[in-house]
C-alpha positions as semicolon CSV with decimal commas, in nm:
position;residue;x (nm);y (nm);z (nm)
1;M;-3,137;5,332;-7,394
2;L;-2,863;5,076;-7,453
3;V;-2,936;4,762;-7,653
4;L;-2,726;4,459;-7,561
5;G;-2,708;4,116;-7,721
6;N;-2,670;3,792;-7,529
7;G;-2,652;3,422;-7,602
8;D;-2,394;3,165;-7,711
9;L;-2,101;3,405;-7,733
10;A;-1,769;3,221;-7,703
11;D;-1,527;3,508;-7,638
12;R;-1,456;3,879;-7,673
13;A;-1,407;3,863;-8,051
14;D;-1,739;3,683;-8,091
15;A;-1,915;3,945;-7,877
16;V;-1,763;4,236;-8,071
17;A;-1,857;4,076;-8,405
18;R;-2,213;4,004;-8,290
19;A;-2,261;4,359;-8,162
20;A;-2,128;4,506;-8,488
21;S;-2,327;4,279;-8,718
22;R;-2,653;4,352;-8,538
23;R;-2,583;4,719;-8,465
24;L;-2,599;4,665;-8,089
25;D;-2,442;4,883;-7,822
26;G;-2,269;4,579;-7,674
27;A;-2,292;4,209;-7,602
28;L;-2,289;3,998;-7,285
29;I;-2,070;3,692;-7,243
30;G;-2,207;3,446;-6,989
31;R;-2,145;3,071;-6,977
32;A;-1,828;3,097;-7,185
33;T;-1,655;3,261;-6,888
34;V;-1,727;2,978;-6,643
35;G;-1,379;2,847;-6,572
36;N;-1,250;3,060;-6,857
37;P;-1,222;3,426;-6,754
38;W;-0,971;3,470;-7,039
39;A;-1,268;3,471;-7,278
40;L;-1,303;3,838;-7,180
41;S;-0,940;3,927;-7,249
42;G;-0,921;3,798;-7,604
43;R;-0,618;3,581;-7,534
44;P;-0,604;3,210;-7,463
45;A;-0,453;3,076;-7,142
46;G;-0,206;2,791;-7,126
47;T;-0,249;2,479;-6,916
48;A;-0,025;2,597;-6,631
49;E;-0,205;2,933;-6,607
50;R;-0,544;2,763;-6,606
51;L;-0,442;2,522;-6,331
52;R;-0,297;2,804;-6,119
53;A;-0,623;2,996;-6,157
54;A;-0,827;2,689;-6,058
55;I;-0,621;2,642;-5,742
56;E;-0,645;3,013;-5,659
57;H;-1,022;3,005;-5,717
58;A;-1,063;2,701;-5,489
59;E;-0,848;2,856;-5,216
60;E;-1,034;3,188;-5,236
61;F;-1,366;3,006;-5,215
62;E;-1,251;2,813;-4,909
63;Q;-1,125;3,130;-4,735
64;T;-1,429;3,346;-4,805
65;R;-1,711;3,091;-4,811
66;G;-1,575;2,811;-4,597
67;G;-1,916;2,732;-4,452
68;R;-2,074;2,669;-4,791
69;P;-2,053;2,327;-4,956
70;F;-1,757;2,306;-5,194
71;V;-1,990;2,167;-5,462
72;A;-2,096;2,530;-5,526
73;V;-1,762;2,601;-5,697
74;R;-1,725;2,266;-5,871
75;R;-1,865;2,375;-6,209
76;H;-1,614;2,659;-6,225
77;L;-1,323;2,431;-6,141
78;H;-1,441;2,186;-6,405
79;G;-1,439;2,470;-6,658
80;Y;-1,071;2,544;-6,595
81;C;-0,988;2,188;-6,704
82;R;-1,210;2,183;-7,014
83;G;-1,024;2,087;-7,328
84;F;-0,729;1,918;-7,160
85;E;-0,589;1,620;-7,347
């Protein structure tokens, strides 16, 4: 049986550290990836890359789920812009 940790993990490094410190088999990253898939890669994304990803995400949503209200993707798009100055 695998034992996984979950909760308030900010990125890959945080997940690895939590798993090691608690002798877990792994850790799950949830909310930190909303609008920030780079949290899984261990590298930060620049502003231009984040904006390109937001546009791509919006376009993909529109093409595949055009009948659904756009509000369903809004929280993800907001996440891409988090931390802008």
